[in-house]
N, C-alpha and C positions, 0 to 999 in steps of 0.2 A: 456555434457552441458545439462541443464535442458529443459524440455519441456513446452510448453505454459501451458498444462493442470497441470504439476507439479507446475510450478509457481503460477497458480490461486489458486490450493489448500493450498499453503503456504500463500499467500496473504489473503485468506478467513481465515485461522486459525488463523494467527497473528491478522488481523482486528477483528476477534471475541474475542479473548483474550483481546485486548485493550479495547473494548467496555464493557467486562463483568467486568474485574479488573480496569479498569481505564476510567470510563465513561466520566470523566472531559477532556479526550484527543480526544474525538469524534470531538469536533470542529476543531482542528487541521487536523483530516483526512479529513474533509469535505473541508479544504481550500487547500488541497494539488493540486498543477498544474494537477496532473494525472486525479483528480476528477473534476477540473473546467479547461478544455483544452482552449486554446486561439484560436482553430480552429474549424471549424464547423465540420468536418469529420477527425478527428485525427487517424493517423495510431497506431494502438497498436500492438507491436512486441514483441519479446523475451527479446530484449535489454530493452526497456522501463518498462516492466514487472519486470525485474531483478532489474532496478534502483529502481522502486517502492517498491519492497520488501526489498532492503537495507534502502530506507528512512523509512519504517515501523520499521525495526529492530533498526535503530537508535534512533528513537523517543522512542520507549521502553527501550532501554539501557540508554538513559538520564534520562529517569523518575524513573527507578528502581534505 
């Protein structure tokens, strides 16, 4: 299982890749539920980070 640090590093890498190579997708990143939580103090855990990473990968796969 991946650690929180590893997941955050992968999220940062793919987010940077999307912003540099596909800036038109930045709006989608800003509108994702993890970036606009519906709770005042959302709990961020490994499961949520993994789901977010998977959703970023899906966006990139659909676009490429």
